[in-house]
N, C-alpha and C positions, 0 to 999 in steps of 0.2 A: 607612169610606172604600171606594169601589169597588175591585174587584180590578185593574181597568186602571190606576188611579192607584197602587196598591200596587206593581205591577210596574215602574212608571215610576221609583220611588224605592227599589228593592230594595237593601238594604245589603250583600247578598252579592256584588253586582256589583263588579268591580275598577275603581277610579278610575284613569284614565290621564291623567296631566298632559301638556300639550303640550311638545314638545321645545324647549329653549331655543335650541340651535344655537350656533355659534361667535360670531356677532354678539351674541347675548344674553349669553353668558359674558363677552365683552370689555366689554360695557356694564356688567355687574355688577361686574367687577374694577375698572373705571375709577371707578365710583361709590364703591366701598369705599376706593380709594386717595385720592380727592379729598374724603373726609369730614374734618371738623375733628378727629374722634377719632383717625383714622389719622395726621394731621399732628402731633398732640401726642405720640402714641406714637413716631413717627419722630424727633421733636425730642429726646425723652428717650433714645432709642437712640443718637442722634448724640453726646449728652453722655456717655453711658456708654462709647461706643466710643472717645472721646478719652482716657479715663483711662489705658489702657496706654501712651499716648504720653508720659505724665509718670512712669510707673513704670519703663519700660525705656528704655535709651539708644537714640536714633534715629540712623540713618546720616547723615541730612541735616544734623543739628546736632552730633552727637558721634560721629564715626567711630572715634576712639580708644577711647571708652567701649564701643562695640560689640565692638571687638577684645579689650578687657580682659574683657568679659563672656564671650566665647567661651573665653578662656583659663581663667577661673575656673569656668566651668560647661560643660565639653566635652560632656556628655551632654544637658543640658537646652537649651542654646543652639540646636543645629540644629533641635530640635522647635519651639521658639518662632519660629525664622526661617522654618520651613515655613508657618506661619500668619501671616507678615508682621508680627510684633509689633515688629520693629526698623525697620519702614517703615510705621507705622500710618497716617499721613495720606495716603499714596499707595497703600495696600493696596486690593485689590479689594473687600473687605467694607465698608471705610469709605467708599469711593467709591460703592458701591451704596446705602448708607443716605443719603448726601449727595444723590445724584441722585433717589432716590425722594422724599425730603423736598422737594426743589426742585419736582418734578412735582406732588406733592400740594398744595403751597401755591399753585402756579399754577392747577391745576384747581379749587381751592376758591375762590380770590380773584377770578379773572377773571370767572366767571359772576356772582358777587355784585356786582362793580363794574359790569357791564353792567346788571344789574337795578336797581342804585341810580341809575345814570344815567337810566334810563327813569322811575323813580319821581320824580326831581327835576323832570322835565318835565310830570308829571301834576298836575292840580289837586287840592286837598284832597278827601277823600271826602265824599259827601253826608251830610246830617244823618240819623241813624237815626230811625225812627218812634217808638221808645220810649226816651226819654232817661232814664227813671227807673231803668233797669237799669245805668246807669253807676256807677262807684265814687264819684264826686262829683256831686251833683245839687242844684239849687236852683230853686224856683218862686217867682216874684214876681207878686202880684196888685195891680192898681191899684184904688183905691176912688174913686168919684165921677166918674171920667172914664177914658177909654181911654188906653192908653199912646201916647206921641207917635209920629208917623210916622217921625221921624228916629232912632228907637231902633236899628234895625239898622245904619244908616250910622255912628252913633256907636260901636256895638260893633265894627264892622269897623275903624274908625280906631284904637280903643284896642288892639285885638289886633295890628294892624300895627306900632304903636309898640313892642310887646313882642316883636317879631321873628317873629310868626306869618305864615304864608302863609294868605290868606283866600279864601273863595268865597261870594259873596252869591247866594242862590237864592230864587226866588219873588217875590211882591209885598210891599208894605209892610204888608199886613194879615196874611198867613199865611206870610210868608217866613222864612228862617233864614240864619245865618252859620256857615259851617264853617271852622275854622282848625286849623292844625297847625304844629308847630315841632319841632326836634331832629334834623333830617336830618344836621346836623353831627356828631352822635354816630356814625352809621353811616359817615360820611366819615372820621372819625378812626380808627374801627376798620379800615376798608379801607386807610388810609394806614399804619397800624401793620403790617398783614400785607404790603402791598406793599413796605414798607421792609425787612421781614425777607427778602423775596426779593432786594431790592437788596443787602442785606448778604451773602447767600449768593453772589450773582454777583460782588460786589467781592472777597470773600475768595478765590473760585476763580480769577478772572482775575488779581487782584493776586498771589496765590501762584504762579501759573504764570509770570508775568513778573518775579518778584522774584529777587533774588540776595543772597548774604551772603558776604563774604570777610574773612579774618583775616590780620593781618600784625603781627609783632613787630619794633619798630624800636628800635635803640639810639641814644642821642644822637649826632647827626652823620650818621646813615644816612638814606637816602631810599628810597621805593618808587614805582613807576610803576603806574598803574591799568590793568593788563592781566592776563590769566590767569597769566602767568609771574611777576607781581609779588607774588602772594599765597602765604602759607604753606599756607592751606587755603581752599577755595572751594566754596560750596554753591549751585548754580544752580537756578532753577525749571524747571518742565516746558517752558515756552515760551521760555526764555532764549536770546538770541542774543548772540554776542560783541560785536556792534556797539553793544550797549547800554552798554558801558564807554567813557565819554567819556575821551579821553586827558588825563591830568594827572599831576603828580608831587607828592609830599608829603615834606618833610624834617623830621625831629624835631630842632629846634635845642636845646631844653632841656626837662628834666622836673623839676618841683618838687613836693615833698610837705611839708605842714605837719603836724607831730605835736604833740599836746597835751603841754605840759610844765608841771608845777605846782612852782614854785620854793618854795612854802611847805610842800610835802609834806603838805597837808591832804586832798588827793584823789588818793591813790596809785593807786586802782583805774583811773582814766582816763588815767594817765600813759602816753604812747606811742600813744594812740588817734589815728588819722589824722583831720584836720579838713578838709583840702582837697587836691585833686590838680589839677595844671595842666600841660598839655602845650603848649609853645610850638612852633608849626610854621610852615614856609614852604611855600607852594603855588605851583605854576606850571601854568597852563592850556596844554595842548599846542596848541590851535587858534590862540590869540592870543599866547601867550608872556607873558601878563599874570601878574605876580608879586604875592603878597600875604602878609602876616603874619597869623597867627590864633592863638587860644588855645582849646584843647579842655578841657572840664571834665566831671565826672560830671553827667549829665542836661543838659549843654549841648553837643550835638554840633556839628560843623562841617558846614555845608551845602555840598555840592559838586554839580556837574552829575550828575543821575541817581543820587544817593546821598548819604547822610549818614555822617560819620565819627564813631564813638562811642569813648570811652575806656573800655576794659573791664578793664584790668589793668596792673600795673606791678611793677617790681623792680629789682634791681641787676645790672649786667653788668661784672664784673671784667675788666680788660685783662690778658691773660696771654700771655707769650711763652715758647715751648719751643724749645730748641736741642738738637741731637744732640751726641754726644761730640766731634765735630770742630768744634763751634761754629756749625754751619749752622742757620738758623731753619727748623723743620719745622712750627711752628704759631704763629700770632700773630693776635690779635684780641680783641674784647670779647665775652665769652660770657654770654648771659642765664642767670641762675640763678632758679629758681622758688621763691618764698617758701613756707615750710612752717609758719610760725606768725605770730602777730601782731607779733612783734619782728623779723620778716624774716630769721630763720634760713633760708637758701636753699640749694637743691640744684642742682648743675650737673654736666654730663657733658662731658668732652673726649675726642675720638677722634683719635688720631694715626695717620694712614694712610701718609704719604709717608716711610716708613722700612722697612728690611729686615724688622724684626720689629714688627708692629702692637701697639699697646697703648692702653689706655683709662684714664681717670681719673674716679673718682667723687669729687666735691668738695663741700664745704660752705663757705658764706660766712657770717660772723658780723659784722654791722655794728658792734656794740659787744660784743666778746667777753667772756665770763665763764665761770666754772667751776661746775658743779653739785657737790653733795656726793659724787656717785658718781665725780667726776673728769672727766665728759664735758663737752665744750665746749657753750656755748649763747650766744644773743644776749640781752643785758639790755635793749637799747633799739633801736628801729628806725633811728635816725639813725646814720650812719657815724662815731661818735666814736672807736672803736678797732677798725678793720676787720682781719679775719684770715681766711685761707683754710686749710682742712684738706683733705688729699688722700689717697685710697687708690688705689693703682696696680695695674692688672691687665694681664698680658701674654698675647698669644695672638690667635686669629682673631676679628676684630670682626664677622664675618658680613655684611660689606657687599659682598663680591665676587660674590654670587649675583644681584645686580640687584634684590632685593626692597627696598622702602622700609622704613626703620628710624626709630623715634622718636628724635629728636635729644636728648630729655631722659631717655633710658633707655639703659642699657648691659647687653647680654646677656652675662653672665659664665659661661654654661654651658660654653663651650669655652675658658675663659681661666683663667690661674693668677694668684693674688694675690701680688704681690711687695713690697707695702708696705701697712702697716695691717692691722688685724684679727689673724688668727692666722698671718700670714706670717712672723713672727719679726723683721720690720723695722718700726720705728715709722712711723706715717703722717706725711706731710709737713705742716708748718705754716709758713705764710708771712704775715708782716705786709706792709703796703703798702711797696713798694720793695725787698723782699728777694728774693734768688735762692738756691735750694737745689738740691742734686744729686738726680737721680732714681736709683733703685736699678738694679742690673744694668748699670751703665755706659750707661744710656739717654740721658744728657745732663743738662740743667738746666732748671729752670722758674723764671720770674720773675713776680712780682706787680707789674706796671708801674703800674697806675692803676685808677680806679674810675669807672664811668659808670652811668647809669640807663637802663632801657628801659621802653617802654610797649607794651601790647597794644591795637591798633586794630581796630575792626570796621567795615567799610564795608557798609552795608545799603541796599537799595532795594526799595520795595514800592509800585508805582503805585496799588494799590487802597486804601492806608491812609487817604487823605483821603476817599475815597468811603465806606469803612466808617464813618468818623466822621459824615459827612453823613447817611447812612441811619440810623445809630443815633440821632442827634438827631431825625430825622423820626419814627422809631418811638416815641421817648419823647413827642414832642408829640402824636402820634396817639393813643396809649393814654391820655394825660392828658385829651385832649379827649373821648374816648369814655367816660371815667369821670365827667366833670364836667357834660357837657351832657345835660339830660333830654329824653326823647322824649315829646311830649304832644299830645293833640288836645282842642280845646274847641269846643263848639257853643252857639249862642244862637238860640232860636226864639220867634217871636211866638205868643201864644195869644189867645183871645177876651177873656180878663180880664187879660192882662199878658204875661209872657214867662217862659221857663224856660232854665236853663243847665245844662250837664253837661260833664264832663271825663274823659278816659281817658289813662292813661300806660302805657308799655311798661316793665314792671318796677315796683319799688317807688318811689313818689314821695310822700314825707311831706308835701309842701306842696300836694298836688293840691286838697284841699278849700279851702285858703286862697286858691288861685288863683281858684276859682269865687266864693268869698265876696267877694274884692276886686273882681272884675269886676262882680258884682251891685251892690256899693256904688257903683261908678262910674256904672252905668246907672240905678240907682234909689236915689238918696241919700235918707236919712231926712228927709222933708219932708211937709208936710201934703198929703194926697191919696193916700198910698201905704200899703198894709198891710204888716205884718211879713213878712219873708221866711220861707218854709217850706222845710224841708230834709229830704231823704231820702238814703239811701246803699244801694248794692247789697250783697248778701251776698257773702262770699268766693267761694262757688261761682259766683255770677253773674259776678263779676269775672274769675275764671279763664276761664270760658266765653267772655266778651267778648274777652279778650286772645287 
């Protein structure tokens, strides 16, 4: 090689690549983000990022659980809170993954949709010059006479009946028919991915406009659908108070059916609840229309902008407490939280309108019994033999500081036990209708009656129906994309007969049968035709053609 040419390709010279620039880097980042590989990785990351939301209590759903976690883990909890593990679904890192996935899917699917729309308007591809290279190929020769002039027209008609789009090219002597089908496969694929985008939008918008409120109602009590009417309320990001349509709900009666085996052959299931029914009366604030309804588990009550679900129940003993002078200082039905399957229930009473505040930690036993240790328990969930036991604590209840307190808990840190436990005074025990004296001349307590309570959850998510619609569309799309084959078929006249070939995208086990059946229709076994000859492309050729 001449020296001039050697200097032109001198390997010692430094190769300088052109500068990409800001625009080039942005284009490269966008292409990486909108690749299907990135979308799958982000989808897996989103699923993994949602796991801490089921491991740690979330402020939006369980604020009391978060408070309890902070008390139980005073060192670890602040560190977890700093990385928003108690607000997973509104955290910055979860939102970043969500937005990136959304952008990736849009950037991936929208160009494919546009390309698919253009492809639908284009005619089938022209017939290749060498059909023998196709995975399925047949050549038919006619003996004694030429193939009929109507051959291509007949082929086009047969292929159209099978759902192919066809293109007839050339004349009757040297022409060909090009046909293709299976665009519905790509349509289903795009519907699936567009539906995923729809699900993401519906979840995001629906979650932002949603709300969930909880209220405990004792038989005979009512609540009004406003912020002040709920015991706890969890609004979405975009929630506005005017979404709460004014109405009231009154709990008339609550019923529970428990399994009872009179033959004692199935003791294990005795006491198992079989049905819960909350009978309510509703009044619409706008019209004053009143109605009766029944709420059961998995049978919510539909109300304007929300459904009312039955989420819990228990007993609410009616208790009256009087001071030493006989004045009523506490009266009402107090909800007790069930602690076991037999409805042994815990309740807390706080007496504040007295010179010396005191609190009572109480247990209710629907059907009281005694364990071997001497402790009381409930033997059956129905109130066959109801009893209350009470431990009394005197001192500061901690409610004067203005901080909210859990109504089902009593902070005894600054209080002295004056009845029950190691106080030296037996705990109080009351059967239905009984009155007993409180220690330290605090007065009396009476077990007046027994009611039931139910926990109601009012939830509204306008995106729920859209999530269902898009999920069904995604299922239909992916099913279509898996079942519909993508295939091209060609028929071409030759001097001695005609030839057929077919090509599929991906594996198609019936490809050769398609060609053979079409050949049988065009050249049935009759006098004047020779035996069909068959060839097939090698695997390497097949991959190259695809």
